[in-house]
C-alpha positions as CSV (number, residue, x, y, z in Angstrom):
1,M,-4.0,-0.1,12.9
2,R,-2.1,-1.9,10.1
3,A,-4.2,-3.5,7.2
4,R,-3.2,-5.3,4.1
5,F,-3.8,-4.2,0.8
6,C,-3.0,-5.1,-3.2
7,L,-1.7,-2.4,-4.8
8,G,-2.3,-2.3,-8.5
9,F,0.7,-1.0,-11.2
10,S,2.3,-2.8,-14.4
11,E,2.2,-5.6,-11.6
12,Q,0.9,-6.3,-8.1
13,I,2.4,-5.4,-4.8
14,D,0.7,-6.6,-1.6
15,L,1.6,-4.0,1.0
16,E,1.1,-3.7,5.1
17,I,0.0,-0.1,5.5
18,D,-1.1,1.5,8.9
19,A,-4.7,2.3,7.6
20,P,-8.0,0.8,8.8
21,N,-10.0,0.8,5.6
22,L,-10.1,1.8,1.9
23,Q,-12.2,5.2,3.1
24,F,-9.4,6.4,5.0
25,L,-6.6,5.6,2.3
26,S,-8.9,7.5,-0.3
27,S,-9.3,10.6,1.9
28,N,-6.1,10.8,3.7
29,W,-3.5,9.8,1.1
30,L,-5.0,9.7,-2.6
31,M,-7.3,12.3,-2.3
32,G,-4.1,14.8,-0.8
33,R,-1.6,13.2,-2.5
34,K,0.8,12.5,0.1
35,P,2.7,9.3,-0.7
36,I,1.5,5.8,0.5
37,I,4.0,4.3,3.0
38,G,4.0,0.5,4.2
39,H,6.1,-2.9,4.0
40,L,5.8,-5.6,1.6
41,C,3.6,-8.5,2.9
42,Q,6.0,-11.1,1.5
43,P,10.0,-10.9,2.2
44,D,12.5,-10.4,-0.1
45,E,15.3,-12.9,-1.3
46,D,17.3,-11.6,1.6
47,G,14.0,-12.9,4.0
48,I,13.1,-8.9,4.7
49,C,9.7,-7.3,4.3
50,R,11.3,-4.0,2.8
51,E,9.4,-0.3,3.5
52,V,7.9,1.1,0.5
53,L,7.2,4.6,-0.5
54,I,4.7,5.2,-3.3
55,H,3.5,8.3,-4.8
56,P,-0.6,7.9,-5.2
57,Y,-0.8,9.2,-8.7
58,K,1.1,5.4,-9.8
59,V,-1.3,3.2,-8.2
60,N,-4.2,2.0,-10.6
61,C,-6.4,0.5,-7.8
62,I,-6.3,-0.7,-4.6
63,I,-7.8,-3.9,-3.0
64,S,-8.3,-4.6,0.4
65,L,-7.0,-8.1,1.7
66,D,-8.3,-8.0,5.2
């Protein structure tokens, strides 16, 4: 299941991540320190929603958009 989340860094990034909810993210990625992999919700200047890999310790907060 793919859900949309807003990840907080020095600037906001909206990602689509294969996760059903925040509880799943917390127990499977943030607590395990595995990287978060997703796709940008908005296309870049080339019209492509790029794939993104982020290490959890870089994230300040996550907000569910769905």
